[in-house]
C-alpha positions as a LaTeX table, in Angstrom:
\begin{tabular}{lrrr}
\hline
Residue & $x$ (\AA) & $y$ (\AA) & $z$ (\AA) \\
\hline
Met1 & 74.22 & 115.55 & 138.96 \\
Leu2 & 74.25 & 118.82 & 140.85 \\
Gly3 & 76.67 & 118.18 & 143.67 \\
Lys4 & 79.26 & 115.52 & 144.96 \\
Ala5 & 76.72 & 113.36 & 146.97 \\
Ala6 & 73.36 & 112.08 & 146.86 \\
Val7 & 70.76 & 110.17 & 149.18 \\
Ala8 & 69.52 & 107.06 & 146.80 \\
Met9 & 66.46 & 105.04 & 147.74 \\
Trp10 & 63.93 & 102.79 & 146.90 \\
Trp11 & 60.68 & 101.40 & 148.18 \\
Asp12 & 57.12 & 100.47 & 147.23 \\
Ile13 & 54.05 & 102.09 & 148.79 \\
Ala14 & 50.66 & 100.35 & 149.16 \\
Ala15 & 47.84 & 101.62 & 146.68 \\
Asp16 & 45.66 & 102.53 & 149.68 \\
Val17 & 47.97 & 104.96 & 151.02 \\
Arg18 & 49.61 & 105.89 & 147.92 \\
Ala19 & 47.84 & 109.55 & 147.27 \\
Asp20 & 48.03 & 110.36 & 151.03 \\
Trp21 & 52.07 & 109.48 & 150.85 \\
Glu22 & 52.30 & 111.43 & 147.50 \\
Glu23 & 50.77 & 114.61 & 149.21 \\
Trp24 & 53.23 & 114.03 & 152.02 \\
His25 & 56.04 & 113.58 & 150.01 \\
Thr26 & 55.33 & 116.57 & 148.03 \\
Val27 & 53.99 & 119.35 & 150.15 \\
Glu28 & 56.23 & 118.47 & 153.47 \\
His29 & 59.01 & 116.16 & 152.88 \\
Met30 & 60.70 & 117.06 & 149.71 \\
Pro31 & 60.77 & 121.10 & 150.74 \\
Glu32 & 61.71 & 119.93 & 154.25 \\
Arg33 & 64.99 & 118.33 & 152.79 \\
Leu34 & 65.96 & 121.01 & 150.53 \\
Gly35 & 65.56 & 123.51 & 153.35 \\
Ile36 & 68.76 & 121.62 & 155.05 \\
Pro37 & 72.33 & 123.42 & 154.16 \\
Gly38 & 73.63 & 121.41 & 150.98 \\
Phe39 & 71.03 & 120.00 & 149.61 \\
Leu40 & 70.70 & 121.00 & 146.05 \\
Arg41 & 67.66 & 118.74 & 144.08 \\
Gly42 & 65.32 & 116.17 & 145.15 \\
Ser43 & 63.59 & 114.03 & 142.36 \\
Arg44 & 60.88 & 111.52 & 142.77 \\
Trp45 & 60.37 & 108.73 & 140.04 \\
Val46 & 57.52 & 106.45 & 139.69 \\
Gly47 & 58.04 & 102.71 & 138.38 \\
Leu48 & 57.00 & 102.35 & 134.91 \\
Ala49 & 56.04 & 98.54 & 135.34 \\
Asp50 & 54.43 & 98.98 & 138.90 \\
Glu51 & 53.28 & 102.72 & 140.08 \\
Gly52 & 53.50 & 101.72 & 143.75 \\
Thr53 & 57.56 & 101.41 & 143.53 \\
Tyr54 & 59.46 & 104.65 & 143.78 \\
Phe55 & 63.01 & 105.88 & 143.30 \\
Val56 & 64.05 & 109.34 & 145.08 \\
Cys57 & 67.16 & 110.98 & 144.53 \\
Tyr58 & 68.53 & 113.92 & 146.92 \\
Glu59 & 71.46 & 115.44 & 144.96 \\
Thr60 & 73.66 & 117.20 & 147.76 \\
Ala61 & 76.73 & 119.54 & 147.49 \\
Glu62 & 79.18 & 117.11 & 149.75 \\
Val63 & 79.39 & 113.63 & 151.45 \\
Asp64 & 79.31 & 115.33 & 154.92 \\
Thr65 & 75.75 & 116.81 & 154.34 \\
Val66 & 74.20 & 113.49 & 154.19 \\
Met67 & 76.48 & 111.81 & 157.07 \\
Thr68 & 76.41 & 114.81 & 159.81 \\
Gly69 & 74.59 & 117.88 & 160.82 \\
Pro70 & 70.91 & 119.12 & 159.95 \\
Tyr71 & 70.43 & 116.24 & 158.34 \\
Leu72 & 70.58 & 113.87 & 160.75 \\
Glu73 & 68.90 & 115.96 & 163.10 \\
Arg74 & 65.86 & 115.94 & 160.90 \\
Leu75 & 66.16 & 112.29 & 160.67 \\
Asn76 & 65.95 & 112.11 & 163.96 \\
Asn77 & 63.20 & 114.37 & 164.55 \\
Pro78 & 60.33 & 113.65 & 161.95 \\
Thr79 & 57.37 & 115.75 & 162.52 \\
Pro80 & 54.12 & 114.50 & 163.24 \\
Trp81 & 52.99 & 113.71 & 159.50 \\
Ser82 & 56.40 & 112.15 & 158.61 \\
Gln83 & 55.88 & 109.64 & 162.04 \\
Arg84 & 52.69 & 108.71 & 159.87 \\
Met85 & 54.09 & 108.02 & 156.82 \\
Met86 & 57.39 & 106.22 & 157.49 \\
Pro87 & 55.53 & 102.76 & 158.35 \\
His88 & 54.20 & 102.68 & 155.03 \\
His89 & 57.65 & 102.57 & 153.44 \\
Arg90 & 58.09 & 98.86 & 152.17 \\
Asn91 & 61.13 & 97.14 & 151.13 \\
Met92 & 63.14 & 99.98 & 151.43 \\
Thr93 & 66.81 & 100.59 & 150.32 \\
Arg94 & 68.72 & 103.55 & 151.07 \\
Ser95 & 72.49 & 104.44 & 150.12 \\
Leu96 & 74.45 & 107.42 & 151.14 \\
Cys97 & 76.50 & 107.80 & 147.89 \\
Glu98 & 79.67 & 109.59 & 146.75 \\
Val99 & 79.30 & 111.07 & 142.95 \\
Arg100 & 82.06 & 109.14 & 141.38 \\
Ala101 & 81.13 & 110.22 & 137.57 \\
Ser102 & 78.59 & 112.31 & 136.34 \\
Tyr103 & 77.32 & 113.34 & 132.79 \\
Gly104 & 74.36 & 115.22 & 131.15 \\
Arg105 & 72.41 & 118.04 & 132.52 \\
Gly106 & 68.83 & 118.80 & 133.80 \\
Leu107 & 66.35 & 115.95 & 134.23 \\
Ala108 & 64.77 & 113.78 & 131.84 \\
Tyr109 & 61.53 & 111.97 & 131.66 \\
Ala110 & 62.73 & 108.55 & 131.96 \\
Met111 & 65.47 & 107.16 & 134.68 \\
Ala112 & 66.98 & 103.44 & 135.10 \\
Thr113 & 68.62 & 102.06 & 138.09 \\
Val114 & 71.39 & 99.70 & 138.23 \\
Arg115 & 72.29 & 98.73 & 141.70 \\
Phe116 & 75.40 & 96.26 & 141.60 \\
Ser117 & 78.79 & 95.39 & 142.81 \\
Gly118 & 82.17 & 94.92 & 140.88 \\
Ala119 & 83.22 & 96.19 & 137.60 \\
Leu120 & 80.96 & 98.27 & 135.15 \\
Pro121 & 81.13 & 97.61 & 131.36 \\
Pro122 & 81.19 & 100.59 & 129.19 \\
Leu123 & 77.90 & 102.48 & 128.79 \\
Pro124 & 76.21 & 102.32 & 125.22 \\
Lys125 & 75.88 & 105.72 & 123.44 \\
Leu126 & 72.14 & 105.80 & 122.40 \\
Arg127 & 69.84 & 108.43 & 121.09 \\
Gly128 & 67.15 & 109.65 & 123.63 \\
Val129 & 69.68 & 108.98 & 126.53 \\
Thr130 & 70.70 & 112.39 & 127.80 \\
Gly131 & 72.95 & 111.76 & 130.73 \\
Ala132 & 74.38 & 109.11 & 133.62 \\
Ala133 & 75.84 & 108.93 & 136.41 \\
Leu134 & 78.10 & 106.41 & 138.83 \\
Leu135 & 77.35 & 106.59 & 142.80 \\
Glu136 & 79.28 & 104.53 & 145.30 \\
Ser137 & 77.81 & 104.07 & 148.84 \\
Lys138 & 79.50 & 105.03 & 151.94 \\
Pro139 & 78.78 & 103.16 & 155.11 \\
Pro140 & 76.50 & 104.68 & 157.59 \\
Gln141 & 77.72 & 105.68 & 160.54 \\
Gly142 & 75.83 & 104.93 & 163.92 \\
Gly143 & 72.64 & 103.05 & 164.32 \\
Pro144 & 69.37 & 103.25 & 162.85 \\
Thr145 & 67.96 & 107.14 & 162.85 \\
Ala146 & 64.27 & 107.63 & 164.39 \\
Glu147 & 62.92 & 107.21 & 160.76 \\
Gln148 & 64.43 & 103.95 & 160.49 \\
Lys149 & 63.22 & 102.67 & 163.64 \\
Met150 & 59.70 & 103.73 & 162.05 \\
Arg151 & 60.39 & 101.73 & 159.29 \\
Gly152 & 61.53 & 98.49 & 160.93 \\
Gly153 & 65.27 & 99.24 & 161.60 \\
Met154 & 68.47 & 99.87 & 159.34 \\
Asp155 & 67.72 & 100.12 & 155.63 \\
Pro156 & 69.80 & 97.91 & 153.55 \\
Ser157 & 72.21 & 99.73 & 151.24 \\
Ala158 & 73.13 & 99.56 & 147.08 \\
Tyr159 & 77.00 & 99.44 & 147.17 \\
Lys160 & 77.13 & 101.36 & 143.57 \\
Val161 & 74.56 & 102.61 & 141.59 \\
Leu162 & 74.53 & 103.76 & 137.71 \\
Leu163 & 71.71 & 106.31 & 137.00 \\
Ile164 & 70.65 & 106.41 & 133.29 \\
Ala165 & 68.14 & 109.00 & 132.15 \\
Gly166 & 66.88 & 110.30 & 129.22 \\
His167 & 63.71 & 111.47 & 127.02 \\
Asp168 & 63.57 & 108.14 & 125.37 \\
Val169 & 62.22 & 105.01 & 127.44 \\
Gln170 & 63.19 & 102.29 & 125.54 \\
Ala171 & 66.84 & 103.81 & 124.92 \\
Val172 & 67.14 & 104.27 & 128.69 \\
Gly173 & 65.85 & 100.60 & 129.45 \\
Gln174 & 67.90 & 99.19 & 126.65 \\
Ala175 & 71.11 & 101.06 & 127.85 \\
Ala176 & 70.63 & 99.81 & 131.68 \\
Arg177 & 70.01 & 96.37 & 130.28 \\
Glu178 & 73.46 & 96.23 & 128.64 \\
Ala179 & 75.56 & 98.04 & 130.86 \\
Ala180 & 74.37 & 96.18 & 133.75 \\
Pro181 & 76.85 & 93.41 & 135.52 \\
Ala182 & 75.26 & 89.78 & 135.98 \\
Gly183 & 73.33 & 89.98 & 139.35 \\
Ala184 & 72.71 & 93.71 & 139.16 \\
Thr185 & 69.09 & 94.90 & 139.95 \\
Leu186 & 67.33 & 96.83 & 137.46 \\
Gly187 & 64.50 & 99.48 & 137.78 \\
Leu188 & 62.78 & 101.71 & 135.36 \\
Tyr189 & 61.00 & 104.96 & 136.44 \\
Arg190 & 59.27 & 108.06 & 135.20 \\
Leu191 & 59.70 & 111.39 & 136.79 \\
Ser192 & 56.96 & 112.39 & 139.03 \\
Tyr193 & 58.25 & 115.34 & 140.87 \\
Ser194 & 61.26 & 117.49 & 141.37 \\
Leu195 & 62.54 & 120.23 & 143.61 \\
Ser196 & 65.64 & 122.30 & 143.50 \\
Arg197 & 67.00 & 124.68 & 146.25 \\
Pro198 & 65.44 & 128.09 & 146.02 \\
\hline
\end{tabular}
């Protein structure tokens, strides 16, 4: 991870709007977010089992970057294109997180996400796994933002998140399954698009 905090999000998009949504997210939305001071890198991941599911992660310099200031201003003043796209985010989970631990550099082809609570077993060491990060959600401040209202209200949040990345899909998936505590929610994704701060 490039910074001390992150916004971690999961959702799905219906097939009939997916192409328009990906165009918006690539051309307008991600560059807008990376223009906010303190936003360092954004990455979009597509589900390997279902291409309509997404994981998006914005890495930021500090926790305050995602809790106050210019980021909240953008959430409450979405562009016209964003206003058209926001209602299409289904089953959304959005977590404002502090980075508790991080290992590895760069972005790999595959990413597993493990959403859980409680203690985390040791992460297995497997060839093909190139990095991992442990995130812990911070309670959101205030009521729903304008963007959240367009999606139907406050988004649920994951308490803790383990990210496992690598160039070998099978190894990444195996590492996630071995590390996941009972009751955890697992997802396996491929990299779709990434943008770093200029």
